[in-house]
C-alpha positions as CSV (number, residue, x, y, z in Angstrom):
1,M,12.3,5.3,29.3
2,S,14.5,5.3,26.3
3,N,14.7,8.0,23.6
4,T,17.3,6.1,21.7
5,S,15.9,4.0,19.0
6,L,16.4,0.2,19.2
7,L,16.6,-2.1,16.2
8,A,14.1,-5.3,16.0
9,T,12.3,-7.5,13.6
10,A,8.9,-9.2,13.6
11,E,7.9,-12.0,11.2
12,T,4.7,-11.9,9.6
13,S,3.5,-14.9,7.0
14,S,5.0,-13.2,4.0
15,L,7.7,-10.6,5.6
16,V,10.5,-9.9,8.3
17,I,9.9,-6.2,8.7
18,G,12.4,-4.5,10.7
19,Y,11.4,-1.9,12.8
20,E,13.0,0.7,15.6
21,F,11.4,1.3,19.1
22,S,11.8,3.7,21.7
23,G,10.3,5.5,24.2
24,N,8.4,4.3,27.5
25,P,8.2,0.3,27.0
26,D,5.2,0.3,29.3
27,G,3.5,3.2,27.3
28,F,0.6,3.0,25.1
29,P,2.0,2.1,21.7
30,V,1.9,4.2,18.7
31,L,3.0,2.7,15.1
32,L,4.6,5.4,12.9
33,M,4.9,4.1,9.1
34,H,6.5,6.4,6.8
35,G,5.6,7.0,2.9
36,W,7.3,7.3,-0.5
37,P,10.2,8.1,-1.3
38,D,10.9,8.1,2.6
39,D,12.0,5.9,5.5
40,V,12.0,5.9,9.3
41,R,13.7,9.0,10.0
42,T,10.6,11.1,8.8
43,W,9.5,10.8,12.2
44,D,13.0,11.9,14.0
45,G,11.5,15.1,14.8
46,I,8.0,14.0,16.3
47,L,9.3,11.1,18.4
48,P,10.6,13.3,21.5
49,A,7.3,14.6,22.0
50,L,5.4,11.4,22.2
51,H,7.9,10.3,24.4
52,Q,7.5,12.9,26.7
53,A,3.5,12.4,26.7
54,N,4.8,8.6,28.1
55,Y,4.1,6.5,24.4
56,R,6.0,3.4,23.2
57,T,6.7,4.0,19.9
58,I,7.2,1.8,16.9
59,V,8.4,2.7,13.5
60,P,8.7,0.2,10.8
61,Y,10.2,-0.2,7.6
62,L,7.7,-0.7,5.1
63,R,7.8,-3.9,2.5
64,G,10.6,-2.9,-0.2
65,F,12.2,-0.5,2.4
66,G,15.2,-0.6,4.6
67,R,15.6,-3.7,6.7
68,T,12.3,-5.2,6.2
69,R,12.6,-8.4,3.6
70,F,10.1,-10.8,2.1
71,R,10.4,-14.2,3.4
72,N,10.1,-16.3,0.1
73,S,11.6,-15.3,-2.9
74,N,8.8,-16.4,-5.2
75,V,6.2,-14.0,-3.2
76,R,4.6,-11.3,-5.2
77,R,6.3,-7.8,-4.7
78,S,3.4,-6.3,-4.5
79,G,2.8,-2.5,-3.2
80,Q,-1.0,-3.0,-3.6
81,L,-2.2,-0.4,-0.7
82,A,-4.5,-3.2,0.8
83,A,-1.1,-5.1,1.3
84,L,0.3,-2.0,3.4
85,G,-2.6,-1.7,5.3
86,Q,-2.7,-5.8,6.1
87,D,1.0,-5.3,7.0
88,V,-0.1,-3.0,9.9
89,I,-2.2,-5.3,11.3
90,D,-0.2,-8.4,10.8
91,L,2.6,-6.4,12.7
92,A,0.5,-5.3,15.6
93,D,-0.4,-9.4,15.6
94,A,3.5,-10.5,15.7
95,M,4.5,-8.1,18.4
96,G,1.2,-9.0,20.4
97,L,-0.3,-5.5,20.6
98,E,-4.0,-5.6,22.0
99,R,-4.6,-2.1,21.2
100,F,-2.6,0.8,19.4
101,A,-2.5,4.0,17.5
102,V,-1.5,4.4,14.0
103,V,0.1,7.4,12.0
104,G,1.2,7.7,8.8
105,H,2.4,9.6,6.4
106,D,1.6,9.4,2.3
107,W,2.1,5.4,1.6
108,G,1.8,5.0,5.5
109,A,-1.4,7.2,5.7
110,R,-3.2,5.1,3.1
111,A,-1.8,2.0,5.1
112,A,-3.1,3.9,8.4
113,Y,-6.6,4.3,6.8
114,I,-7.1,1.2,5.5
115,A,-5.8,-0.8,8.8
116,S,-8.4,1.4,10.5
117,C,-11.1,0.8,8.2
118,L,-10.3,-2.9,8.7
119,D,-10.3,-2.7,12.0
120,G,-13.4,-1.0,13.1
121,G,-12.2,0.4,16.2
122,E,-11.6,-3.1,17.9
123,R,-7.6,-2.6,18.5
124,I,-6.8,0.5,16.7
125,S,-7.6,3.8,19.3
126,H,-6.6,6.5,17.0
127,C,-5.7,7.1,13.2
128,V,-3.7,10.0,11.8
129,A,-2.8,10.5,8.5
130,L,-0.6,12.8,7.1
131,S,-0.6,14.7,3.4
132,V,-3.1,12.3,2.2
133,G,-7.4,12.0,2.1
134,W,-9.4,9.1,2.4
135,G,-11.5,7.7,-0.4
136,T,-8.5,8.9,-3.0
137,N,-7.5,5.1,-3.6
138,D,-10.4,4.4,-6.3
139,P,-8.8,4.3,-9.7
140,S,-11.7,5.9,-11.6
141,Q,-11.6,8.9,-8.8
142,S,-12.2,12.4,-10.5
143,L,-9.0,14.2,-10.3
144,G,-8.8,18.0,-11.3
145,L,-6.4,19.3,-14.0
146,R,-4.1,20.4,-10.9
147,Q,-4.0,17.2,-9.3
148,I,-3.4,15.2,-12.6
149,Q,-0.4,17.3,-13.3
150,N,0.9,16.5,-9.7
151,Y,0.7,12.7,-10.4
152,W,2.9,13.0,-13.3
153,Y,5.5,10.5,-11.4
154,H,2.6,7.8,-11.2
155,W,2.2,7.2,-14.9
156,Y,5.2,8.2,-15.7
157,M,6.4,4.8,-13.7
158,T,4.1,3.1,-16.0
159,I,6.0,3.7,-18.9
160,D,9.6,1.9,-19.9
161,R,11.6,4.9,-19.4
162,G,10.1,5.5,-16.2
163,E,10.9,2.1,-15.0
164,A,14.3,2.1,-16.1
165,L,14.5,5.3,-14.0
166,V,13.3,3.8,-11.1
167,R,15.6,0.8,-11.3
168,N,19.1,2.5,-12.4
169,D,18.6,5.8,-11.0
170,R,16.6,5.8,-8.3
171,R,18.9,8.4,-6.1
172,A,18.6,11.2,-8.9
173,F,14.6,10.2,-9.1
174,T,14.1,10.5,-5.8
175,R,16.1,13.4,-4.6
176,H,14.1,15.5,-7.4
177,I,10.9,14.5,-6.1
178,W,12.0,15.4,-2.4
179,N,13.3,18.9,-4.0
180,I,9.8,19.5,-6.0
181,W,7.9,18.3,-3.3
182,N,9.3,20.3,-0.3
183,P,10.0,24.0,-2.1
184,S,10.6,25.9,1.3
185,W,12.2,23.3,2.9
186,A,16.1,23.5,2.9
187,F,17.0,20.0,3.4
188,S,20.9,18.6,3.5
189,D,22.7,16.2,1.2
190,A,23.4,14.1,4.5
191,E,19.8,14.1,5.3
192,F,18.4,13.1,1.9
193,E,21.2,10.0,1.9
194,R,20.2,8.8,5.4
195,T,16.8,7.8,4.1
196,A,17.9,7.3,0.6
197,A,19.9,4.1,1.8
198,S,16.7,2.5,2.4
199,F,15.8,2.4,-1.5
200,D,18.7,-0.2,-1.7
201,N,16.6,-2.6,-0.7
202,P,16.7,-5.3,-2.9
203,D,12.9,-5.4,-3.6
204,W,12.5,-1.4,-3.8
205,A,12.0,-1.2,-7.4
206,D,9.5,-3.9,-7.8
207,V,7.2,-2.7,-5.0
208,V,7.5,0.9,-5.8
209,L,6.6,0.0,-9.9
210,H,3.7,-2.4,-8.4
211,S,2.4,0.3,-6.3
212,Y,2.0,3.0,-8.8
213,R,0.7,1.0,-11.7
214,V,-1.5,-1.4,-9.5
215,R,-3.7,1.7,-8.0
216,W,-4.7,2.6,-11.7
217,G,-5.6,-1.0,-12.8
218,L,-2.2,-0.9,-14.6
219,A,-0.6,-4.6,-13.0
220,P,-2.5,-7.2,-11.8
221,T,-4.1,-7.3,-8.1
222,D,-3.0,-9.9,-5.8
223,P,-6.0,-12.3,-5.5
224,A,-5.6,-13.3,-2.0
225,L,-6.1,-9.4,-0.9
226,A,-9.6,-9.9,-3.0
227,N,-11.7,-9.9,0.2
228,I,-10.1,-7.4,1.8
229,E,-10.4,-4.9,-1.5
230,R,-14.5,-5.7,-1.4
231,R,-14.5,-4.6,2.3
232,L,-12.8,-1.5,1.6
233,T,-15.1,-0.6,-1.6
234,Q,-18.3,-1.9,0.1
235,R,-17.9,-0.2,3.8
236,P,-15.4,2.5,3.3
237,E,-16.5,4.2,6.4
238,I,-13.5,4.5,9.4
239,S,-15.5,4.6,13.3
240,V,-11.9,4.8,14.4
241,P,-10.7,8.7,16.0
242,T,-9.1,10.2,12.8
243,M,-7.0,13.4,12.4
244,V,-5.7,14.5,9.3
245,I,-2.8,16.8,9.0
246,H,-1.7,18.4,5.3
247,G,0.7,20.9,4.3
248,G,-0.8,24.0,3.1
249,A,1.4,24.3,-0.2
250,D,1.8,20.5,-0.8
251,P,2.7,20.4,-4.5
252,C,2.3,16.3,-4.7
253,N,-1.6,15.9,-3.0
254,D,-3.2,19.3,-3.3
255,P,-4.3,20.4,0.2
256,S,-8.2,20.2,-1.8
257,T,-7.8,16.5,-1.9
258,S,-8.2,15.9,1.6
259,E,-11.1,18.5,2.2
260,G,-14.9,17.3,2.1
261,K,-14.5,13.7,3.6
262,E,-16.6,14.0,6.8
263,Q,-18.9,11.4,5.2
264,F,-16.1,8.6,5.1
265,F,-15.8,8.9,9.1
266,T,-18.4,7.8,11.8
267,G,-16.3,8.8,15.1
268,P,-14.7,11.5,15.6
269,Y,-12.7,13.8,12.7
270,R,-10.6,16.7,12.1
271,R,-8.4,18.2,9.5
272,F,-5.3,19.9,10.5
273,V,-3.4,22.3,7.5
274,V,-0.1,23.3,8.4
275,D,0.6,26.8,6.5
276,G,3.1,27.1,4.1
277,A,4.1,23.1,4.7
278,G,5.0,21.0,1.5
279,H,4.1,17.4,1.0
280,F,6.7,16.3,4.1
281,P,5.1,18.2,7.1
282,Q,6.6,16.0,10.0
283,R,10.1,17.0,8.5
284,E,9.5,20.4,7.5
285,A,7.5,21.9,10.6
286,P,7.7,18.8,13.7
287,T,6.6,21.0,16.3
288,V,3.6,22.1,14.8
289,V,2.7,18.6,13.7
290,A,3.6,17.3,17.3
291,N,1.8,20.0,18.6
292,A,-1.9,18.6,17.0
293,L,-0.7,15.0,17.1
294,V,0.2,14.4,20.8
295,P,-3.3,16.1,22.1
296,F,-5.4,14.1,19.6
297,L,-3.5,11.0,20.8
298,S,-3.7,11.6,24.6
299,G,-7.7,11.9,24.4
300,N,-10.3,9.3,24.8
301,N,-8.6,8.1,28.0
302,L,-5.6,6.0,26.6
303,G,-3.8,6.1,29.5
304,A,-1.0,8.1,28.4
305,S,0.4,11.0,30.6
């Protein structure tokens, strides 16, 4: 077993995905997807527990982040959530994974949900989503006033001043986001900078801007994803065993946004709230998160010990 993360790449139809892998090379695979504004370092506090439980961990950079690159200069720099979900499936295909679990935070949580919904339990054994509830991708969704306030950054990025901030002062913008989303977590400048380097990806700004605009109907969708979007709308239920982990003091997605979602899950479903944690519970309270995550993944006879 190797607890040292190694770097590799996998090619899909549109991306060269950079990822880190570690743990037992013969262990059951777990894909861990980071969110925004974040990168693969978000899972550093969780990986040791997964390795101790004999898992093989695969931690990719999402499109527009870190080492991941688009293969063609003419391809749309889409941040559409359906594209993120398809990337999970495409990565598993490229790596030849016959069965695997998915764990995601923020954007990665949305990708994990979408991949699990599309997969229908054929290859994905478990879905774990942090800080995001399922059924919250619809631009016509009802929002309470608190959540409208929380989403200020979504709509700020739809105007010219917001675009300029994303393109020209991304370090200050993302550092501010970290500060306000994690009011009780005292992270260092060095910890932020280790992750912020991933925002220097040449496609980061385009992917980010498109992601927040398209999810509110303010940017064109990718026609190639129309069938996926239709499937997600017509059959949003997830049969994969799913656990949601939400910080009890999350100032980005209020904990109420992941409540009452049981109707979307036809398989085993549970929700776990980390008291006092903000939007990055895996960073702020890694032991608490790992203690919930590992037993959940180890159920249903996955073969991990």
